[in-house]
C-alpha positions as CSV (number, residue, x, y, z in Angstrom):
1,M,109.0,188.3,73.0
2,N,106.5,187.2,75.7
3,S,105.3,184.5,73.4
4,E,108.9,183.2,72.9
5,K,109.3,182.7,76.6
6,K,106.0,180.8,76.8
7,T,107.1,178.7,73.8
8,S,110.5,177.8,75.3
9,R,108.9,176.8,78.6
10,A,106.4,174.7,76.8
11,M,109.1,173.0,74.8
12,W,111.2,172.2,77.9
13,P,108.8,171.5,80.8
14,W,111.0,168.8,82.3
15,A,114.2,170.9,82.3
16,H,113.9,172.1,85.9
17,H,113.3,168.6,87.1
18,A,116.3,167.3,85.2
19,L,118.4,170.1,86.7
20,A,117.3,169.2,90.2
21,V,118.1,165.5,89.6
22,L,121.6,166.3,88.3
23,L,122.3,168.5,91.3
24,C,121.2,165.9,93.8
25,L,122.8,162.9,92.0
26,P,126.3,163.3,93.6
27,L,124.7,163.4,97.1
28,I,122.5,160.3,96.4
29,L,125.4,158.4,94.9
30,S,127.8,159.2,97.8
31,T,125.3,158.3,100.4
32,A,124.5,155.0,98.6
33,G,128.3,154.3,98.3
34,C,128.8,154.9,102.1
35,L,126.0,152.7,103.0
36,G,127.3,150.0,100.7
37,L,130.7,150.1,102.4
38,G,129.2,149.4,105.8
39,Y,128.8,153.0,107.1
40,Q,125.7,153.7,109.1
41,V,123.8,157.0,109.6
42,G,122.0,158.1,112.8
43,A,122.1,157.1,116.5
44,R,122.0,153.3,115.6
45,S,125.5,153.7,114.2
46,L,126.9,154.5,117.7
47,F,125.9,151.1,119.1
48,G,126.9,147.6,118.1
49,Q,124.4,145.6,116.1
50,D,125.3,142.2,117.8
51,V,123.2,143.2,120.9
52,R,119.6,144.1,120.7
53,T,118.3,143.6,124.3
54,V,119.8,144.5,127.7
55,Y,118.8,143.1,131.1
56,V,119.5,145.6,133.9
57,P,119.0,144.1,137.4
58,V,118.7,146.6,140.3
59,F,122.1,148.0,141.1
60,S,123.5,146.8,144.4
61,A,124.1,149.1,147.3
62,D,124.4,148.9,151.0
63,E,121.0,148.4,152.8
64,S,120.8,152.0,154.0
65,R,120.8,153.4,150.4
66,R,118.5,150.9,148.7
67,D,116.3,153.6,147.2
68,L,119.4,155.3,145.7
69,A,120.2,152.0,143.8
70,E,116.6,151.8,142.5
71,R,116.7,155.4,141.3
72,L,120.0,154.8,139.6
73,T,118.8,151.6,137.9
74,E,115.6,153.4,136.7
75,A,117.7,156.3,135.3
76,V,120.1,154.0,133.5
77,C,117.2,152.0,131.9
78,K,115.5,155.2,130.7
79,R,118.7,156.5,129.2
80,I,119.4,153.2,127.4
81,E,115.9,153.3,125.9
82,A,116.1,157.0,124.9
83,R,119.7,157.3,123.6
84,S,120.6,153.8,122.2
85,S,119.2,151.3,119.8
86,Y,119.0,148.7,122.6
87,K,115.8,147.5,124.3
88,V,115.7,147.0,128.0
89,I,113.8,143.9,129.0
90,G,113.0,142.5,132.5
91,R,114.4,139.0,131.9
92,P,117.9,137.5,132.2
93,T,117.4,135.9,128.8
94,A,118.4,139.2,127.1
95,D,121.4,139.4,124.7
96,S,123.4,141.1,127.4
97,T,123.3,142.0,131.1
98,L,124.4,145.3,132.6
99,E,125.1,145.0,136.3
100,G,126.1,147.8,138.6
101,K,127.1,148.5,142.2
102,I,127.3,151.7,144.1
103,V,130.7,151.6,145.8
104,S,130.8,155.0,147.5
105,R,128.7,158.0,148.2
106,D,130.1,161.1,149.8
107,Q,129.2,164.7,150.4
108,Y,130.8,167.8,151.8
109,A,130.1,171.5,152.2
110,S,131.7,173.3,149.4
111,L,130.5,176.7,150.5
112,S,129.6,177.9,154.0
113,N,128.3,181.2,155.4
114,N,129.9,183.2,158.3
115,W,128.1,181.0,160.9
116,S,129.5,177.8,159.3
117,D,126.1,176.8,157.8
118,P,126.5,175.0,154.5
119,R,125.1,177.0,151.7
120,Q,126.3,174.7,148.9
121,K,127.1,171.0,149.1
122,T,128.7,168.7,146.7
123,G,127.9,165.1,146.6
124,T,129.9,162.4,144.7
125,M,128.9,158.9,143.8
126,A,131.1,156.1,142.5
127,V,129.7,153.1,140.6
128,E,131.2,149.9,139.2
129,V,129.5,148.5,136.1
130,K,129.9,145.3,134.1
131,W,128.3,144.7,130.7
132,R,128.4,141.2,129.4
133,D,126.8,139.1,126.8
134,R,125.1,135.7,127.3
135,R,128.4,133.9,126.9
136,N,129.8,136.1,129.7
137,R,132.1,138.1,127.4
138,D,132.8,141.8,128.1
139,L,131.0,144.2,125.8
140,T,132.7,147.3,127.1
141,H,133.8,149.7,124.3
142,S,134.6,153.0,126.1
143,E,138.2,154.2,126.4
144,T,137.2,157.3,128.5
145,I,136.1,155.2,131.5
146,P,138.8,153.3,133.4
147,W,138.3,149.5,133.2
148,N,139.7,146.9,135.5
149,D,139.1,143.3,134.7
150,G,135.9,144.1,132.8
151,T,134.6,146.4,135.5
152,G,134.1,150.1,134.6
153,N,134.5,152.7,137.3
154,I,132.3,155.7,136.9
155,T,132.2,158.7,139.2
156,A,129.9,161.8,139.1
157,S,129.0,164.6,141.3
158,G,126.0,166.8,142.0
159,T,125.6,170.1,143.8
160,M,123.0,171.5,146.2
161,V,122.5,175.2,146.6
162,A,120.0,175.8,149.4
163,E,119.1,179.3,148.2
164,L,118.0,177.9,144.8
165,G,115.6,175.4,146.5
166,H,117.8,172.4,146.0
167,S,117.8,169.5,148.5
168,E,120.0,166.5,149.0
169,L,117.6,164.6,146.8
170,T,118.2,167.0,143.8
171,M,122.0,166.7,144.4
172,E,121.8,162.9,144.3
173,Q,119.6,163.0,141.2
174,D,122.1,165.2,139.5
175,A,124.8,162.7,140.1
176,I,122.5,159.8,139.1
177,N,121.7,161.5,135.8
178,K,125.4,162.1,135.0
179,I,126.2,158.4,135.8
180,A,123.4,157.2,133.6
181,D,124.7,159.3,130.7
182,Q,128.2,157.9,131.2
183,V,126.9,154.3,131.3
184,V,125.1,154.7,128.0
185,G,128.2,156.4,126.6
186,M,130.3,153.4,127.6
187,M,128.0,151.2,125.5
188,E,128.8,153.1,122.3
189,V,131.1,151.5,119.8
190,P,134.4,153.4,119.3
191,W,134.9,155.1,116.0
């Protein structure tokens, strides 16, 4: 009996390979069919293919908060590079330009102790952004961000808890990171 098993395996050495191919064949064919119909897979599928490069000049802000605009611009550039298929370049000859302006920044004490010392602060920041191609056409895709004449209005907030070692700088950076995420999200193509 043991020799029969050896003989049957020797006669059909390719059988397990054929079985694996037959089991994977529907997956291979469906993937090939989807790609043939224009479907894309991965992060590249979230972003339009007509734009490859983005120029991001330093966001504008009032003179007293120039460092804030530079930090926001840096965060937006890093998020574009990390989360999208676009390449950020330092020349206005890019396929598109993303401009932004910090329109407001506010903070208030959201929690105080018995002596009216702020223990927790909340800071909000509002930014207007415009994303245009070389022909000055709007490239905005997002339906979750309010748009007015090609300008997107993005608002985010950050919190500072003194007991946790936070500072106003960490509160601002929290809001900056949230805005940068929303900017990249607005660059996605709708489904």
